[in-house]
C-alpha positions as CSV (number, residue, x, y, z in Angstrom):
1,M,82.8,105.6,125.3
2,R,85.2,108.0,127.1
3,V,88.3,108.5,125.0
4,L,91.4,110.3,126.2
5,I,93.8,111.3,123.5
6,G,97.4,112.5,124.2
7,S,99.5,114.3,121.6
8,E,102.6,116.4,121.6
9,S,101.4,118.2,118.4
10,F,98.0,119.9,118.0
11,S,96.6,123.1,116.6
12,P,97.9,125.8,116.3
13,N,100.9,123.6,115.5
14,I,101.0,122.6,111.8
15,S,101.9,119.0,111.3
16,G,100.5,115.7,110.0
17,V,100.0,114.5,113.6
18,A,98.1,117.7,114.5
19,V,95.8,117.3,111.6
20,T,95.2,113.6,112.3
21,T,94.6,114.2,116.0
22,F,92.0,116.9,115.2
23,N,90.2,114.7,112.6
24,L,90.0,111.8,115.0
25,A,88.7,113.9,117.9
26,A,86.1,115.5,115.7
27,Y,84.9,112.2,114.3
28,L,84.6,110.6,117.7
29,A,82.7,113.5,119.1
30,R,80.3,113.4,116.1
31,R,79.8,109.7,116.9
32,G,78.6,110.5,120.4
33,H,81.8,109.6,122.3
34,E,83.1,111.8,125.2
35,V,86.5,113.0,124.0
36,T,89.3,114.9,125.9
37,L,92.7,115.7,124.5
38,M,95.9,116.4,126.4
39,V,98.1,118.6,124.3
40,P,100.8,121.3,124.8
41,S,99.7,124.8,125.9
42,P,100.8,127.9,124.0
43,R,102.3,129.1,127.3
44,F,103.8,127.8,130.5
45,G,100.4,127.3,132.2
46,N,97.5,124.8,132.1
47,F,94.0,125.7,130.8
48,T,91.1,123.9,129.2
49,E,88.9,124.8,126.2
50,V,86.0,123.3,124.3
51,F,86.2,123.1,120.6
52,P,83.1,123.7,118.4
53,E,83.3,120.1,117.2
54,G,82.3,119.0,120.7
55,F,85.5,117.7,122.3
56,H,87.5,119.1,125.3
57,V,91.1,120.1,125.2
58,L,93.4,120.3,128.2
59,R,96.4,122.5,127.3
60,V,99.4,121.4,129.3
61,A,102.1,123.9,130.4
62,S,104.9,123.9,127.8
63,V,108.3,125.3,126.8
64,W,109.7,126.1,123.4
65,H,111.0,123.1,121.5
66,P,114.9,123.5,121.5
67,F,115.3,122.2,117.9
68,R,112.0,122.9,116.1
69,K,111.1,126.5,115.5
70,G,107.6,127.5,116.5
71,F,106.8,124.3,118.4
72,R,106.2,123.9,122.1
73,V,106.6,120.7,124.1
74,T,105.7,119.6,127.6
75,V,108.0,118.3,130.3
76,Y,106.7,114.9,131.4
77,P,103.4,116.0,133.2
78,L,103.0,112.8,135.2
79,N,101.1,114.3,138.1
80,L,98.6,116.0,135.8
81,A,98.2,112.8,133.8
82,R,97.5,110.8,137.0
83,R,94.9,113.4,138.1
84,V,93.2,113.4,134.7
85,V,93.1,109.6,134.5
86,R,91.9,109.3,138.1
87,Q,89.2,112.0,137.9
88,W,87.9,111.4,134.4
89,R,88.4,107.6,134.2
90,P,88.5,107.1,130.4
91,D,87.5,103.8,128.9
92,I,90.6,103.9,126.6
93,V,93.6,106.1,126.1
94,H,95.0,106.8,122.6
95,L,98.5,108.2,122.4
96,Q,99.6,109.9,119.2
97,D,103.4,109.7,120.0
98,P,105.7,108.2,122.6
99,T,107.1,111.6,123.8
100,S,106.4,113.6,127.0
101,I,102.6,113.6,127.3
102,G,102.5,110.1,125.9
103,S,105.0,108.8,128.4
104,A,103.2,110.4,131.3
105,L,99.8,109.0,130.2
106,L,101.2,105.5,129.6
107,K,102.5,105.5,133.2
108,A,99.3,106.9,134.6
109,T,97.1,104.4,132.7
110,Q,99.2,101.4,133.7
111,E,98.8,102.4,137.3
112,A,95.0,102.6,136.8
113,G,94.8,99.4,134.8
114,L,93.3,101.1,131.7
115,P,93.9,100.0,128.1
116,V,96.2,102.1,125.9
117,V,96.6,102.2,122.1
118,I,99.2,104.2,120.3
119,S,99.5,105.7,116.8
120,H,102.9,105.6,115.1
121,H,103.3,108.7,112.8
122,F,107.1,109.2,112.4
123,T,110.3,107.6,111.2
124,L,113.5,107.7,113.2
125,E,115.1,109.6,110.4
126,Y,112.7,112.4,111.2
127,V,114.0,112.5,114.8
128,L,117.7,112.3,113.8
129,A,117.3,115.1,111.3
130,Y,116.9,117.5,114.2
131,L,120.0,116.0,115.9
132,W,122.3,116.8,113.0
133,F,125.0,118.0,115.5
134,L,125.2,114.3,116.7
135,R,125.6,112.9,113.2
136,P,128.8,110.8,114.2
137,F,126.6,109.0,116.7
138,H,123.5,108.5,114.5
139,K,124.0,104.8,114.1
140,S,124.2,104.2,117.8
141,L,121.3,106.6,118.5
142,R,119.1,104.8,115.9
143,R,119.7,101.5,117.7
144,R,118.9,103.0,121.1
145,L,115.9,104.9,119.9
146,T,114.5,101.8,118.2
147,T,115.0,99.8,121.4
148,A,113.2,102.4,123.4
149,M,110.4,102.8,120.9
150,V,109.7,99.0,120.7
151,R,109.8,98.8,124.5
152,F,107.2,101.6,124.8
153,Y,104.9,100.2,122.1
154,N,105.0,96.7,123.6
155,Q,103.4,98.2,126.7
156,C,100.4,99.2,124.7
157,R,97.5,97.0,123.6
158,H,97.5,97.9,119.9
159,V,99.7,100.0,117.5
160,I,98.1,101.9,114.6
161,C,100.3,103.1,111.8
162,P,99.3,104.9,108.5
163,S,100.9,102.5,105.9
164,E,101.9,99.0,105.3
165,T,105.5,100.1,104.8
166,V,105.6,101.4,108.4
167,R,103.8,98.3,109.7
168,Q,106.4,96.0,108.3
169,S,109.2,98.1,109.7
170,L,107.6,98.0,113.2
171,L,107.2,94.3,113.1
172,Q,110.8,93.8,111.9
173,A,112.0,96.1,114.8
174,G,110.4,93.8,117.3
175,V,106.9,95.2,118.1
176,A,105.0,92.2,119.5
177,V,101.5,93.6,120.0
178,P,99.0,93.8,117.2
179,V,100.0,96.4,114.5
180,T,97.3,97.6,112.1
181,A,97.9,99.9,109.1
182,I,95.1,102.4,108.7
183,S,95.4,105.4,106.3
184,N,95.3,108.8,107.9
185,G,92.5,109.5,105.4
186,V,91.4,112.6,103.7
187,D,88.2,114.6,103.5
188,L,87.3,114.0,99.9
189,D,84.4,116.5,99.9
190,R,86.7,119.3,101.0
191,F,89.3,118.8,98.3
192,F,87.0,117.7,95.4
193,A,85.6,121.2,95.3
194,Y,86.2,123.3,92.2
195,E,86.1,127.0,91.5
196,P,87.2,129.1,88.5
197,P,91.0,129.7,88.9
198,L,91.1,133.5,88.3
199,A,89.7,134.4,91.7
200,A,92.0,132.1,93.5
201,R,95.1,133.4,91.6
202,L,94.2,136.9,92.5
203,A,93.7,135.9,96.2
204,F,97.2,134.3,96.3
205,H,98.8,136.9,94.0
206,L,100.0,134.1,91.7
207,P,100.8,134.6,88.0
208,A,98.8,132.8,85.2
209,K,101.5,130.2,84.6
210,P,101.7,126.5,85.3
211,L,102.1,126.1,89.1
212,I,104.4,123.6,90.8
213,L,103.1,123.2,94.4
214,Y,104.7,122.1,97.7
215,V,102.7,122.1,100.9
216,G,104.3,121.2,104.3
217,R,107.0,122.0,106.8
218,M,110.2,123.5,105.7
219,D,112.5,121.6,108.0
220,P,115.7,119.5,107.6
221,D,113.8,116.2,107.4
222,K,111.8,117.2,104.3
223,S,114.7,117.3,101.8
224,L,113.5,120.5,100.3
225,D,116.9,121.4,99.1
226,T,116.4,118.9,96.3
227,L,113.4,120.9,95.0
228,F,115.3,124.2,95.2
229,K,118.2,122.7,93.3
230,A,115.8,121.4,90.6
231,M,114.1,124.8,90.2
232,P,116.6,126.4,87.7
233,L,116.7,123.1,85.7
234,I,112.9,123.2,85.3
235,L,112.9,126.9,84.6
236,A,115.5,126.4,81.8
237,R,112.8,124.5,79.9
238,H,109.4,125.8,81.1
239,D,108.0,129.2,82.2
240,V,106.5,128.1,85.4
241,H,105.9,129.3,89.0
242,F,106.6,127.6,92.2
243,A,104.4,127.9,95.3
244,L,105.6,126.7,98.7
245,C,103.0,126.7,101.5
246,G,104.2,126.3,105.1
247,T,106.8,127.3,107.6
248,G,109.7,125.8,109.5
249,N,113.3,126.1,110.6
250,L,114.6,126.5,107.0
251,R,112.0,128.8,105.5
252,E,114.1,132.0,106.0
253,K,117.2,130.2,104.6
254,F,115.2,129.2,101.4
255,E,113.8,132.7,101.0
256,R,117.4,134.1,101.0
257,L,118.5,131.3,98.6
258,V,115.9,132.1,95.9
259,K,116.9,135.8,96.1
260,K,120.6,135.0,95.9
261,D,120.0,132.7,92.9
262,G,117.8,135.2,91.1
263,L,114.7,133.0,91.4
264,A,112.5,135.3,93.6
265,A,110.2,136.2,90.7
266,H,109.5,132.6,90.1
267,V,108.8,131.5,93.7
268,S,106.0,132.4,96.1
269,F,106.3,131.6,99.8
270,L,102.8,131.3,101.3
271,G,102.3,131.5,105.0
272,P,101.0,128.9,107.4
273,F,97.7,130.8,107.5
274,V,96.8,129.0,104.3
275,N,97.3,125.6,105.9
276,Q,95.0,126.5,108.7
277,S,92.1,127.9,106.6
278,D,89.6,127.0,103.9
279,Q,92.1,128.6,101.4
280,L,94.1,125.4,101.1
281,P,91.8,123.5,98.8
282,R,91.7,126.6,96.5
283,L,95.5,126.4,96.3
284,Y,95.6,122.8,95.3
285,Q,93.1,123.5,92.6
286,L,95.4,126.0,91.0
287,A,98.4,123.7,90.8
288,T,99.6,121.9,87.7
289,C,101.4,119.2,89.8
290,F,102.4,118.5,93.3
291,V,105.9,117.8,94.4
292,I,107.0,116.1,97.6
293,P,110.8,115.5,97.9
294,S,110.8,114.0,101.5
295,G,112.3,110.7,102.2
296,I,110.8,110.1,105.7
297,E,107.1,110.1,105.1
298,S,105.2,107.5,107.0
299,Q,102.3,108.2,104.6
300,S,101.8,112.0,103.8
301,I,98.5,113.7,104.4
302,V,99.4,116.5,101.9
303,T,100.0,114.0,99.2
304,L,96.5,112.5,99.9
305,E,95.1,116.1,99.7
306,A,96.8,116.7,96.4
307,M,95.5,113.4,95.0
308,A,92.0,114.3,96.2
309,S,92.4,117.6,94.3
310,G,93.1,115.6,91.1
311,L,96.8,116.4,90.8
312,P,99.6,114.3,89.3
313,I,102.3,113.8,91.9
314,V,106.1,113.9,91.7
315,A,107.4,112.1,94.8
316,A,110.6,110.8,96.1
317,R,110.9,107.0,95.8
318,A,111.3,106.7,99.6
319,G,109.4,106.0,102.8
320,A,105.7,105.1,102.2
321,L,105.2,107.5,99.2
322,P,105.3,104.6,96.7
323,E,102.2,103.3,98.3
324,L,100.4,106.4,97.2
325,V,102.2,107.2,93.9
326,T,102.6,104.5,91.3
327,D,105.4,105.5,88.9
328,G,103.9,106.3,85.5
329,D,100.3,105.9,86.8
330,N,99.2,108.8,88.9
331,G,102.6,110.6,88.8
332,F,106.3,109.9,88.8
333,L,108.8,108.7,91.4
334,F,112.3,110.2,91.5
335,T,115.5,109.2,93.2
336,L,115.7,110.7,96.7
337,G,118.0,113.6,96.8
338,D,118.5,113.8,93.0
339,P,117.5,117.2,91.6
340,E,118.2,116.2,88.0
341,D,115.8,113.3,88.3
342,L,113.1,115.4,90.0
343,A,113.4,118.1,87.3
344,A,113.2,115.4,84.6
345,K,110.0,114.0,86.0
346,V,108.4,117.5,86.3
347,D,109.5,118.2,82.8
348,A,107.8,115.0,81.6
349,L,104.5,116.2,83.1
350,L,104.7,119.8,81.8
351,A,105.5,118.6,78.3
352,D,102.5,116.3,78.0
353,E,99.1,117.8,79.0
354,K,97.2,114.6,78.0
355,K,99.4,112.5,80.3
356,R,99.1,115.1,83.1
357,R,95.3,115.0,83.0
358,K,95.2,111.2,82.8
359,M,97.5,111.0,85.9
360,G,95.3,113.5,87.7
361,R,92.3,111.3,87.1
362,R,94.2,108.3,88.4
363,S,95.0,110.2,91.6
364,L,91.2,110.8,92.1
365,E,90.5,107.1,91.5
366,K,93.3,105.9,93.9
367,V,92.5,108.3,96.7
368,V,88.9,107.1,97.1
369,T,90.3,104.2,99.2
370,H,91.6,106.7,101.7
371,K,88.3,108.3,102.7
372,L,88.6,109.9,106.1
373,E,85.4,108.5,107.6
374,A,86.4,105.0,106.7
375,S,89.8,105.4,108.4
376,M,88.3,106.8,111.6
377,A,85.6,104.1,111.7
378,R,88.4,101.4,111.6
379,I,90.1,103.1,114.6
380,E,86.8,103.2,116.5
381,T,86.4,99.4,115.8
382,I,89.9,98.8,117.4
383,Y,88.8,100.8,120.4
384,Q,85.8,98.5,120.8
385,Q,87.8,95.4,120.5
386,V,90.5,96.5,122.9
387,V,87.9,97.6,125.6
388,S,85.9,94.4,125.2
389,N,89.0,92.3,125.7
390,G,89.5,94.0,129.0
């Protein structure tokens, strides 16, 4: 089968969509499918490359994202999309988002009479977080964006989303085509690995203390200010260290904040190079617990990775996170935006090693149902059904 995948986020961008898109392309190539991706170029120019995993990537001329630091976006490359569809003639097109490349490919495939499926990875709160300057108009914008999204999705044959929470929200919004919840999945073999902690601590220059870990973007939608406000409350009771791995619009602000508050000795900011390398599993293995304060997760790949590493999770009771974290079972849920509640839940973990270990084991047991290969196989089955139905 020839599969054309369109995504506005792909390596070297760091995001859940980029990770999922790479995993899908690599899986399909291993299965013998011909796979081509259309993704933004790192410059204002088109070029192609072949990844070692066996799929082709067409990099589309792009410009800097006006609101998201370090990201580049394309400008509705319709003529290029038409040419790719006409010359390559895919059996199916899989869009990863309804933005520029996705919109161009949808139009081109409709003209060619080819089937399209789309994955839904985001919440509208994620979009609105970058439009903070339009806050007085958010209610109206949310309605308009929802209408546009539903109209777009109903032109596709099938919608894939990562959680039942998101599936229900799409159906309630008015999506009329089939919607299937399929976990983003996680490579269990990669994160089950174990090594003695000393070497990893030396590699990351981390002290021999309990480690509270966050991995992900440092952008407005991630509610990281809740974690930073909780830090002094946690440090008042426990001698711990915080490691934050990632980058984003707010990273420099948070670095200045910890210096201003006298917390610099207790916080390490680890660069995006860790996310993009084999170092990441080592970092998870060092952690005592994983914290995710975001309220907009449609699933959360990093939470799956932390679970696969045997960690107890402290997560916001919001979005789809309660599908991964059962309060009191494999971690704790705290009230979104409440630093006191977050600190109390971390304190409960740090104060009880037996409970912490039990919750870590439960994370391992729960994450087995999110095996990456199984998720990718379900998507492949949807392709076959859509293509066979014409």
